[in-house]
C-alpha atoms as one frame of an Amber mdcrd trajectory, in Angstrom:
protein
  -0.014   0.091  -0.024   2.825   2.414   0.979   4.657   1.811  -2.413   1.310
   2.445  -4.396   0.979   5.755  -2.258   4.431   6.845  -2.938   4.118   5.875
  -6.656   0.922   7.953  -6.957   2.478  10.933  -5.178   5.630  10.633  -7.216
   3.484  10.512 -10.449   1.475  13.689  -9.288   4.605  15.505  -8.402   5.974
  14.785 -11.815   2.826  15.806 -13.701   2.581  18.851 -11.730   6.008  19.930
 -12.796   5.535  18.993 -16.268   2.334  20.900 -16.505   3.048  23.953 -14.194
   4.728  26.812 -16.130   5.746  28.222 -12.828   7.769  25.132 -11.850  11.593
  25.251 -11.669  13.633  27.738 -10.106  14.990  30.387 -12.450  17.853  32.817
 -12.984  20.081  33.824 -10.234  17.931  32.052  -7.637  18.400  28.838  -9.514
  22.241  29.196  -9.865  22.818  29.849  -6.222  20.300  27.196  -5.029  22.194
  24.455  -7.171  25.643  25.680  -5.892  24.633  25.660  -2.350  22.681  22.401
  -2.528  25.561  20.727  -4.332  27.997  21.944  -1.741  26.034  20.831   1.264
  25.182  17.535  -0.514  28.899  16.784  -1.052  29.729  17.643   2.523  26.879
  15.094   3.588  28.068  12.371   1.418  31.616  12.700   2.184  30.881  12.498
   5.858  29.250   9.292   5.588  31.475   6.172   6.101  29.585   4.295   3.565
  30.811   6.620   0.893  34.458   6.546   1.913  35.619   4.509  -1.140  33.323
   6.528  -3.684  35.237   8.604  -6.195  34.645  12.462  -6.004  33.471  12.476
  -9.379  30.622  10.031  -8.691  29.593  12.005  -5.577  29.829  15.411  -7.692
  27.646  13.898 -10.225  25.043  12.604  -7.854  24.987  15.887  -5.997  24.590
  17.950  -9.107  21.832  15.553 -10.046  19.960  16.044  -6.749  20.464  19.789
  -6.915  18.915  20.125 -10.482  16.098  17.761  -9.589  14.959  19.715  -6.501
  15.753  23.111  -8.647  13.300  21.652 -11.296  10.666  21.048  -8.784  10.754
  24.238  -6.811   9.706  27.671  -8.084  11.169  31.061  -7.171   8.127  32.072
  -4.778   8.303  28.655  -3.035  12.033  28.863  -2.651  11.761  32.352  -1.186
   9.184  31.201   1.390  11.335  28.509   2.372  14.562  30.547   2.476  12.582
  33.043   4.787  11.435  30.351   7.018   7.754  30.553   6.020   7.712  27.035
   4.623   9.798  23.899   4.921  11.706  22.031   2.071   9.592  19.069   1.496
  11.629  15.833   2.537   9.503  13.629   0.135  11.022  15.808  -2.642  14.588
  15.127  -1.406  13.791  11.454  -0.978  12.534  11.353  -4.631  15.628  13.219
  -5.839  17.786  10.837  -3.992  16.107   7.604  -5.469  16.310   9.184  -8.835
  19.883  10.273  -8.751  21.097   7.042  -7.308  20.370   5.500 -10.557  20.759
   8.350 -12.905  23.801  10.478 -11.607  25.834   9.366 -14.620  23.859  11.773
 -16.728  25.253  14.901 -14.765
């Protein structure tokens, strides 16, 4: 049941992104978000003992993938709300990015 609910939520999220012209961070906010997210991601990934033997290039690709994925789902007004503390970054979105990028990091 949970897999089905997760799949439905994932599908709805992707459809929302594809059909919402306001989806995706743009301009300077996008550039800064991707840079900051990627730096934080690399730091987190490097701190885990499970990644001790993973090459830097692989982690960089993974983190760029995750940053780009999240930047494609967010939009400028939502990110400003999150930045101001008015809203929280959805952990489900980060989990979806992680799952996608675990298999697709080589594209980045």
